[in-house]
C-alpha positions in Angstrom: -0.1 0.0 0.0 3.0 2.4 -0.2 4.2 4.3 2.8 2.6 3.5 6.0 0.4 6.1 7.6 0.5 4.7 11.2 -2.2 2.2 12.4 -2.9 -1.0 10.6 -6.1 -3.1 10.9 -7.0 -6.4 9.3 -10.3 -7.8 8.6 -11.1 -11.2 6.9 -14.5 -12.2 5.6 -15.8 -15.2 3.7 -18.7 -15.1 1.3 -20.3 -17.7 -1.0 -21.2 -15.0 -3.7 -19.5 -14.8 -7.0 -16.1 -13.1 -7.1 -17.2 -10.5 -9.6 -20.3 -9.7 -7.6 -18.2 -9.3 -4.4 -15.9 -7.0 -6.4 -18.7 -4.8 -7.5 -20.4 -4.7 -4.1 -17.2 -3.7 -2.5 -16.5 -1.0 -5.1 -20.0 0.4 -4.7 -19.9 0.3 -1.0 -16.6 2.1 -0.5 -17.1 4.6 -3.2 -20.4 5.7 -1.5 -18.3 6.3 1.5 -16.2 8.9 0.0 -13.3 6.5 -0.8 -11.7 6.7 -4.2 -10.0 3.8 -6.2 -6.3 4.3 -6.5 -5.4 0.9 -7.8 -7.1 -2.3 -9.2 -6.2 -5.8 -10.5 -8.2 -9.0 -10.9 -7.7 -9.8 -7.2 -7.0 -6.5 -5.5 -8.7 -3.1 -5.2 -6.9 -0.3 -3.3 -8.8 2.8 -2.1 -7.8 6.0 -0.6 -10.1 7.9 1.9 -10.1 11.0 3.9 -8.4 14.2 3.6 -5.1 15.5 5.0 -6.4 19.0 6.0 -9.3 17.4 8.0 -6.9 14.9 9.5 -4.6 17.6 10.7 -7.4 19.7 12.0 -8.2 16.8 14.4 -11.7 15.7 13.0 -13.6 12.9 14.7 -15.4 12.0 11.4 -14.4 8.6 10.1 -14.9 9.5 6.4 -12.6 12.4 6.8 -9.7 10.8 8.5 -6.8 9.9 5.9 -6.6 6.2 5.2 -5.8 3.6 2.7 -7.6 0.4 2.2 -6.5 -2.6 0.3 -9.0 -5.3 -0.5 -7.7 -8.8 -1.6 -10.1 -11.4 -3.0 -9.2 -15.1 -3.1 -11.6 -17.9 -4.3 -11.2 -21.4 -2.7 -13.9 -23.8 -4.1 -17.3 -22.0 -3.7 -16.0 -19.6 -0.9 -14.4 -16.3 -1.5 -12.0 -14.9 1.2 -12.2 -11.2 1.3 -9.1 -9.6 3.2 -9.4 -6.0 4.1 -6.0 -4.1 5.1 -6.7 -0.6 6.6 -3.7 1.8 7.1 -5.0 4.8 9.1 -3.1 8.1 9.7 -1.6 8.1 13.2 -3.0 11.5 13.6 -6.8 10.2 13.9 -8.5 11.2 17.0 -11.1 8.5 17.1 -10.5 6.1 20.0 -10.9 3.2 19.8 -10.5 2.9 16.1 -11.5 -0.7 16.1 -15.0 0.1 17.1 -15.4 2.5 14.1 -13.9 -0.1 11.7 -16.0 -2.8 13.1 -19.2 -0.7 12.1 -18.0 -0.4 8.6 -17.0 -4.0 8.2 -20.4 -5.3 9.8 -22.1 -3.3 7.2 -20.1 -4.6 4.4 -20.5 -8.1 5.5 -24.2 -7.6 5.6 -24.1 -6.5 1.9 -21.9 -9.3 0.9 -23.9 -12.0 3.0 -20.5 -12.6 4.5 -19.1 -14.1 7.7 -16.5 -12.0 9.6 -13.7 -14.4 10.5 -11.1 -11.8 11.8 -10.9 -8.2 12.9 -7.8 -7.1 14.7 -5.3 -4.2 15.0 -1.9 -4.9 13.8 -0.3 -2.0 15.6 1.5 1.1 14.8 3.9 1.1 11.9 6.6 3.8 11.4 
């Protein structure tokens, strides 16, 4: 995902929907939440969200905080594993971040008819 912004979080979901359908749902879901696509391949979508100025000003609004999100998709039989790697600015003032991320992941999982297998913080990267 390039340079690290600070805090990293990982979420893993599983869905039995078709891979192309999952890709389109993920794109619509995050684009509607003010993310923008900065890279895409057959098994990876990379989004950028938020704004540097709002982050520096200390916003508490999740959608305004600078972040990068990489979504990788992997099919195994009739199940698709959806791996979401968040990299969030260390300047973010929302605490605890995991609760805010959980809300977004739970809503995505509902849209994908997916099961959340893992959601955890990976710590602060420099």
